[in-house]
N, C-alpha and C positions, 0 to 999 in steps of 0.2 A: 504493500500500500504505500503510495505517494503522500508525503505531507504537503498540503497546499496553504500558502498564506493568501491574504487578500488580493495582493497583486496578481498572483497565479489564477485565482478565481476570476478576477476581471478579464484576464487575457483569454482564458478558456470560455468564459461566457460570451464574449464578444465573437470568438471563433465558432462557438455553437450556433450563434444567431446569423452569422454570416462568414463563412469560411474565405469568401473572396477578398476580405478587407486585407489592405496591405500592411505590412509590418509597421510601416511608418504611421498609418491611421490608428492602428492598435496602441502603438507606443505613446501617441499624442493623448489618447483617450485615457490611458492608464497612468500617464504621468512618468514614464521612464524613457531612457534613451532607446533609439531605434536598435542598436546593436545588443543592448541587454534583453530587449523584448525578443529579438531574433534568436539569441541563445537560450532563452527560456522555451521559446516554442520548439527549437531543435531538440531540447533535453526532453520535452514532452513526447516528441515523436520517437526519440531513441528509447525512452522508457515504456513506450507502448500505451501511454495516456491518450495520445491522438493516435487513433488507429487508421484513419483516413480522412479524406475530404471529398464530399459528394455532393451532387446537386439533387434537390428533392423536387420531383415532378408532380404535377396534379394529375391524379389517375383519371379523372374525368375527361381531361383534354387530350389524353393519349389512349382514349378507348378502352379503359380499364375501370369501368363504372362500378363494378360489383366487388365489394370486399367481403370476404367469408373467413369465418373461423371454424376450423374443422377439428372436431374432437375425435381423438382415436384411441380405441381400446384394443389391446392384443393379448392372447394368451402365450405368445411367444417372447421369451426373455432372455435367451441365449446370445453369446456374442456373435455368432454367424447371423442371426436374423437382425440384431441391432446394426450391424455392419451394412447389411443389404438395405435396411430401411434408411439409414443415414445416407448411403449412396443414392437411393431413389430420391429422397427428399431434395438433396443437393441438386439433382438433375432436373427437377421440375421448377422451371424459370418462373411459374406463377406463384410459387410458395416462397413467401418473403421471410418468414420466421417459423422455427420448429422448436418447441420447448418440451422437455421431458418433465412430467408434472408428478406431484404426490397426489395422494387420495385415490379417488375411483377412476380418474382419467389418467392414461398412460401418456399421451402426447396430445399438444395442442399446436395447430398449425395456423399460420395467418397467410391467406393468398388473395390475389387480385386477379380478377378475370373480367372480361369484356360483358358476358352475359350468362344466363342459366346454362345454355348449351355449352359454353366454354367450361363452366364449372363441371358439367356432366363429364366431359372428356377428362378433366383432371381427376374427378372421382373414379372413373374407370381405370386410370393409371395407378391410384392409390390402393384399390382394392386387391391388386395383384400381389400385394406384400402380405398375404396372409394375415389379415387383420380380423379380429373378432367383432368389431363394431365401428363404424364410421358416421358420425352425425355433423351437421353443419348448421351454423347460425350465420345469416346474412345481415350485413350492417345496413340498416335504413337510413341513418343520419349519423355523421361523425359531429360530436359536440366540442371535442378537443383532441388534437393530435399534435405531438411535438417529438422532436428528437433530442431536445435539450435536457441534460441531467440537471437535478437541483444540487448545485454545488454548494458546500459549506466549508469554512476553514477546519483543517485538521488539528 
């Protein structure tokens, strides 16, 4: 775990909001020199705090209007099945997230597709993985969505 001070949090918060900000603009907002800011950002990248820089797209505008959360239960828990399921889920470009869960649910997947027919094609690929139960919940409206982590000083 990395210890973060207030300056670190300000830099990371600014980058979370807009990763295209120049180092100079960040340094000015934080109140440190450009070179000190650049060194901190380089250290965050080297330490794996910053894992990448991405562009967030509007799914509606790129014909991916349907977000679906897929609940998966399986009676297979051996290493071979896990490896196959992991490889399958990584190969499905519609699947954005896969989480192994506690409780009654084994896995929770988040996917984006164009429409119900697209979801059906995804579903047919998923059920080839020897699953006990697959169910889906479709997002009707998104009230909040962010990629920004709630940073606090350590």
